[in-house]
N, C-alpha and C positions, 0 to 999 in steps of 0.2 A: 815534294822535294825534287829539285832539279839536279841532274847529274852534272858534274863539272866537265868542261870541254876537254877532250883528249888532244894531246899534242903528240902525234905519231913520230917515231924515230926517223922514218923516211917519208917524204911527201909523196902524194899520189902521182905527181908529175915525174918523179924520179924512179918509179917502179917500171920495170921492163919485162915484157913477155919473152922468156928465153926458149921455151918449148911449147908448141901449140898442141891442142887437143889432148891434154893429159889429165883433165878433170879439175878438181878443186881441192882445197885444203882448209884446215881450221888452224888458226894461230892465236894464242892467248895474248892478252895485253902485256904480259911480261916480255913477250917477243916484239910485238909491233909498237908498243908505247915505250917500254923501259929499255928495249934494245938488247935484252939478254940473248946470248948465242943459243942456237938450237943444238941440243945435245944429241938427239937422234930422231929419225923419222921412220915410219913404216907405211906400207901400202896394204889396204884390205882388198879382198876380191870384190870386184864390182858386181852388184846384183841388179838385174833388170826384171821388173814385174815379178819379183819373188823367186826367180830362178837364177842360179849362178850363171853369169855371163860366160860363154865359151864352154859350158858343161854339155856333155853329150848324153 
């Protein structure tokens, strides 16, 4: 069974990098395809090789 082609709310050409070196994020199809507004976001502590980054 083939998945239907997705039609994203914003084309790849229209996406701009506003802040560099901030990591990545995950957005659902409700946001990127349907265009539903983001209600809230949060950031988790970055882990590097199993150790909290910046921990002493």
